[in-house]
Structure formats: structure tokens, C-alpha cells
C-alpha positions as CSV (number, residue, x, y, z in Angstrom):
1,X,71.5,195.4,36.2
2,X,74.0,195.3,38.8
3,X,73.5,197.3,42.4
4,X,74.7,201.0,42.9
5,X,78.3,201.7,44.3
6,X,80.8,204.5,44.6
7,X,81.7,204.2,40.9
8,X,78.3,203.8,39.5
9,X,76.4,201.4,38.0
10,X,77.5,198.7,35.5
11,X,75.6,198.2,32.4
12,X,76.7,195.8,29.5
13,X,80.4,196.8,30.4
14,X,79.8,200.3,30.5
15,X,79.9,202.7,33.5
16,X,76.4,204.5,34.6
17,X,75.6,207.0,37.3
18,X,72.0,207.9,38.8
19,X,70.3,211.2,39.5
20,X,71.7,211.1,43.0
21,X,75.0,210.8,41.8
22,X,75.0,213.5,39.3
23,X,73.7,215.7,41.8
24,X,76.4,214.7,44.4
25,X,79.1,215.6,41.4
26,X,77.5,218.9,41.3
27,X,77.2,219.6,44.7
28,X,73.4,220.0,45.1
29,X,70.8,218.5,46.5
30,X,69.1,215.6,45.2
31,X,65.6,215.6,44.9
32,X,64.1,213.8,47.5
33,X,61.6,211.7,45.7
34,X,64.1,210.6,43.0
35,X,64.6,206.7,42.6
36,X,68.1,205.3,42.0
37,X,66.9,203.6,38.9
38,X,64.5,206.6,37.7
39,X,67.5,207.4,34.9
40,X,71.0,206.4,34.1
41,X,73.3,208.5,32.6
42,X,76.2,206.9,30.5
43,X,79.9,207.7,31.4
44,X,82.3,208.3,28.5
45,X,86.0,208.4,28.8
46,X,88.2,210.6,26.4
47,X,92.2,210.2,26.0
48,X,94.3,213.1,26.3
49,X,94.0,215.5,23.5
50,X,90.4,214.1,22.2
51,X,87.6,216.5,21.8
52,X,84.9,216.4,23.8
53,X,82.7,218.8,22.0
54,X,83.7,221.0,18.8
55,X,82.7,224.6,17.9
56,X,79.5,224.5,15.7
57,X,78.6,221.1,16.8
58,X,74.9,220.3,17.5
59,X,73.8,221.1,21.3
60,X,72.0,218.0,22.7
61,X,74.1,217.3,25.7
62,X,75.6,218.5,28.7
63,X,79.0,216.9,30.1
64,X,79.8,216.6,33.6
65,X,83.4,215.8,34.6
66,X,83.9,212.6,36.8
67,X,87.3,212.5,36.6
68,X,90.1,214.3,34.4
69,X,91.4,217.7,33.4
70,X,90.2,219.8,30.3
71,X,90.4,223.1,28.6
72,X,87.5,224.8,26.7
73,X,88.7,227.1,23.8
74,X,87.6,229.5,21.3
75,X,89.6,229.3,17.8
76,X,89.2,232.1,15.4
77,X,89.3,232.4,12.0
78,X,93.0,232.0,11.6
79,X,93.4,228.8,13.7
80,X,94.4,230.9,16.7
81,X,93.4,229.6,20.4
82,X,92.2,231.3,23.4
83,X,91.9,229.3,26.5
84,X,88.8,229.6,28.6
85,X,88.8,227.6,31.2
86,X,90.5,224.6,32.6
87,X,87.5,222.2,33.9
88,X,88.1,219.4,36.6
89,X,86.0,217.0,38.6
90,X,82.3,218.4,39.2
91,X,82.1,221.0,36.5
92,X,79.8,221.3,33.9
93,X,80.9,221.6,29.9
94,X,78.5,222.7,27.0
95,X,76.4,225.5,28.3
96,X,77.3,227.7,25.8
97,X,75.3,225.7,23.3
98,X,71.9,226.2,25.3
99,X,71.2,229.8,23.3
100,X,71.7,228.8,20.1
101,X,71.8,224.9,19.9
102,X,75.2,225.0,18.6
103,X,78.3,225.0,20.9
104,X,80.3,228.1,20.6
105,X,83.4,226.5,22.0
106,X,85.4,223.3,22.3
107,X,86.4,221.1,25.2
108,X,89.5,219.0,25.0
109,X,90.8,216.5,27.4
110,X,94.2,217.8,28.9
111,X,94.3,214.2,30.6
112,X,92.5,210.9,30.2
113,X,88.9,212.0,31.5
114,X,85.8,210.1,32.6
115,X,82.6,212.4,31.0
116,X,79.5,211.7,32.0
117,X,76.9,212.6,29.2
118,X,73.7,214.2,30.6
119,X,71.0,214.8,27.5
120,X,69.6,218.3,27.8
121,X,65.8,217.2,27.2
122,X,66.3,214.4,29.8
123,X,67.5,216.7,32.2
124,X,65.0,219.5,31.5
125,X,61.9,217.0,31.8
126,X,63.6,215.9,35.2
127,X,63.5,219.3,36.0
128,X,59.8,219.6,35.3
129,X,59.0,216.6,37.3
130,X,61.0,217.9,40.2
131,X,61.1,221.6,40.7
132,X,63.9,221.5,43.4
133,X,65.8,220.2,40.4
134,X,65.3,222.8,38.2
135,X,66.0,225.2,40.7
136,X,69.5,223.6,41.8
137,X,69.9,223.5,37.7
138,X,69.8,227.2,37.3
139,X,72.0,227.5,41.0
140,X,75.0,225.6,38.8
141,X,74.6,227.8,36.0
142,X,74.8,230.9,38.0
143,X,77.7,229.2,39.8
144,X,79.1,229.0,36.1
145,X,78.8,232.6,35.5
146,X,79.9,234.3,38.6
147,X,83.4,232.1,38.3
148,X,83.6,233.6,34.6
149,X,83.3,237.2,36.2
150,X,85.6,236.8,38.9
151,X,88.3,235.9,36.1
152,X,87.2,238.9,33.8
153,X,87.7,240.8,36.9
154,X,90.9,239.6,37.6
155,X,92.4,239.7,34.3
156,X,91.3,243.5,34.2
157,X,92.6,244.5,37.5
158,X,95.9,242.6,38.0
159,X,99.6,243.0,37.1
160,X,100.9,240.0,35.0
161,X,102.8,238.4,38.2
162,X,99.6,238.7,40.1
163,X,97.6,236.8,37.6
164,X,99.8,234.1,37.6
165,X,100.0,234.0,41.3
166,X,96.4,234.2,41.3
167,X,96.1,231.3,39.4
168,X,98.1,229.2,41.2
169,X,96.7,229.4,44.5
170,X,93.1,229.2,42.8
171,X,93.9,225.9,41.3
172,X,95.6,224.7,44.9
173,X,92.2,225.5,46.7
174,X,90.3,223.8,43.5
175,X,92.5,221.1,44.2
176,X,92.2,220.9,48.0
177,X,88.1,221.3,47.4
178,X,88.4,217.8,45.6
179,X,90.2,216.0,48.4
180,X,93.9,216.5,46.7
181,X,96.7,218.2,48.0
182,X,96.3,222.1,47.5
183,X,100.2,222.6,48.1
184,X,101.6,220.1,45.5
185,X,100.2,219.4,42.4
186,X,101.2,218.8,38.5
187,X,99.8,221.6,36.1
188,X,98.1,219.4,33.3
189,X,98.5,222.5,30.9
190,X,101.0,223.8,29.4
191,X,102.5,227.2,29.9
192,X,101.6,228.4,26.8
193,X,97.8,227.7,27.8
194,X,98.3,228.9,31.1
195,X,99.3,232.3,29.4
196,X,96.4,232.1,26.6
197,X,94.1,232.0,29.7
198,X,95.6,234.5,31.6
199,X,96.1,236.8,28.7
200,X,99.9,236.8,28.8
201,X,102.8,235.4,26.7
202,X,104.5,232.2,27.1
203,X,107.6,234.0,28.0
204,X,106.0,236.0,30.8
205,X,104.6,232.9,32.3
206,X,108.0,230.9,32.5
207,X,109.7,234.1,33.7
208,X,107.4,234.7,36.7
209,X,107.1,231.0,37.5
210,X,111.0,230.9,37.7
211,X,111.0,234.4,39.8
212,X,108.3,232.8,42.4
213,X,111.0,229.6,42.1
214,X,114.0,231.7,42.9
215,X,111.9,234.3,45.8
216,X,110.8,230.5,47.7
217,X,107.4,231.4,46.9
218,X,106.9,228.0,45.0
219,X,109.4,225.1,43.9
220,X,108.7,224.1,40.3
221,X,110.2,220.5,39.1
222,X,109.0,220.5,35.5
223,X,104.9,220.4,36.0
224,X,105.2,219.7,39.5
225,X,104.3,222.7,41.3
226,X,104.9,223.2,45.2
227,X,103.2,226.2,46.8
228,X,105.7,227.3,49.8
229,X,104.1,230.7,50.6
230,X,100.4,230.8,49.7
231,X,99.9,234.0,51.7
232,X,102.6,235.9,49.7
233,X,100.9,234.7,46.6
234,X,97.4,235.9,47.4
235,X,98.7,239.1,48.5
236,X,101.3,239.8,45.7
237,X,100.6,242.8,43.3
238,X,103.9,243.1,41.4
239,X,107.6,241.4,41.7
240,X,110.3,243.6,43.1
241,X,113.3,244.5,40.8
242,X,115.8,241.6,39.5
243,X,118.4,242.9,42.3
244,X,116.1,243.1,45.1
245,X,114.9,239.5,44.3
246,X,118.2,238.3,44.4
247,X,119.0,240.0,47.9
248,X,115.5,238.2,49.1
249,X,116.5,234.6,47.8
250,X,119.9,234.8,49.4
251,X,118.1,235.6,52.6
252,X,115.8,233.1,52.1
253,X,118.2,230.5,51.1
254,X,120.4,231.5,54.5
255,X,117.2,231.2,56.4
256,X,116.4,228.0,55.2
257,X,120.1,226.5,55.7
258,X,119.9,227.8,59.2
259,X,116.3,226.0,59.7
260,X,114.7,229.1,60.6
261,X,111.7,228.6,58.6
262,X,109.9,225.5,59.6
263,X,106.7,226.6,58.4
264,X,107.8,226.6,54.7
265,X,109.7,223.3,55.3
266,X,106.9,222.2,56.8
267,X,104.3,223.0,54.2
268,X,106.6,221.3,51.5
269,X,106.8,217.9,53.3
270,X,102.9,217.8,54.1
271,X,102.3,218.6,50.5
């Protein structure tokens, strides 16, 4: 077996990661006593559109995102899809199957993905061998629960425009934490999927993005989004009426033309 490196281990042409690398991805402390070759976890690649796991599938594995972008969804009896989350690098999938031993949702790749398979029985055994690992895993599960609670609170308390604004800034913060640009990024999901996630219609999402673009809060180029004023997006409650927005847009364009807004143009260049 080859040596360990940043990308993981190579074994019979496949990529594998050791426990220390798994813990690094999850942002938890690796057990002090663990050995690099104590146990290895296999990587599996999924192409955009492929399902990582499906509703009703027997649960025996947790899935850790090493690269790529996904969505998790519920599907009702009529085939309608409700988007639950948009996992990316470092996120753990499949924990909904622990309770009933069957997955209650399904995970679909929105881009080509590299997923690390973590057999649940193996990980549980490691938790018994390393007490600090078991505690860290409970912390990871709690972190996922808190994220969901924050999302539920946001959906119940904010206006449609504020939901879209927070979604964009939260997504930018997640990209920034991963070492990417938090100002300029591609939306891997469709407007319809964003609407499903936020409880909004496709038309509302598209209209809100267009309004943000007109007001100079963001710049939209198909799926590429550039955040020009994150502070305004974070504090936005509702959009002003269309006539008032037109006046604001005229003022913004005039100021940009006179180069009196270097902080906005600077953000765009930095992104």
C-alpha cells in the first residue's frame, strides 16, 4: 500500500483516506492513539445527477463529501420534491438512516462528486475504541441538527426577499470557509431548487435575484453570482417598491460612473 498524502491513499487504483484525514474533513480532533493504517475508508465518485443514496434504502453507511456539491431531498407520493439541504465538502450525509435503519431522504449529486464511504459499524467500533472520537461524532451530529434548526427559524421569520439574501450570504460564507471566494461563486443548484429549499416559487426567486442585481447588491451572470454588498444583504428585510428601486438603481449607476464607490468595485475585482 502506498504512502499517505494530501489526496489520501492509493490502493488497487482506488482512493482511500485514513481516520485522521476523515477527522480533518469533519473538523474534529483525531484520536491521539490512532494509527494511519488502522482503518481506511474508500472514496467513490458520482457524476452529476447520480444518487448517492435513495429513500427507503437500507442504512449501513455514512457519506462524507470530499469534493463536489449535492442536494438532499424528500419526495412525496406524487413525486414532488422538497429540497432539504445543499451539502458540500466536509458535510456528512446519511445520518437520517440511523433511527430506522433506512434512509428517509435521498442525496443527489449536483456536480461531479468525490464521496468517502464510512461503514457505520466500523465507525461505531472505532468510537468504542477511542472515547474521544465518539464524543466528537456526537458533536458533528449536533452541529447538523443546529444547522437545520437555524434554517427552520429563518424560513419562519423572514420575508421572501430576506430569505434569498440570507441564502446567498450563507452560501458565500460556506465557500469562504472552504478556502474559495466568498464573494463570487457559481450556483450549482437551479432557481427552482433554491425555491424548494427556501419555500418559495421559482418566479419569486428569479424576480428577487433580478431586483438585487438592479439595485447593485449582486451581479448575476447566468449561474455566477457576485456579492457586491454583503452587509446590505445580511440586514435586508424587504425590498423597496419598484419605483423606489428604480431611483436607487439610477443613483447607484451614477455613483459607479463617477467612481465614487471604490469599495463595491473593489469587492467585485477581489472576487
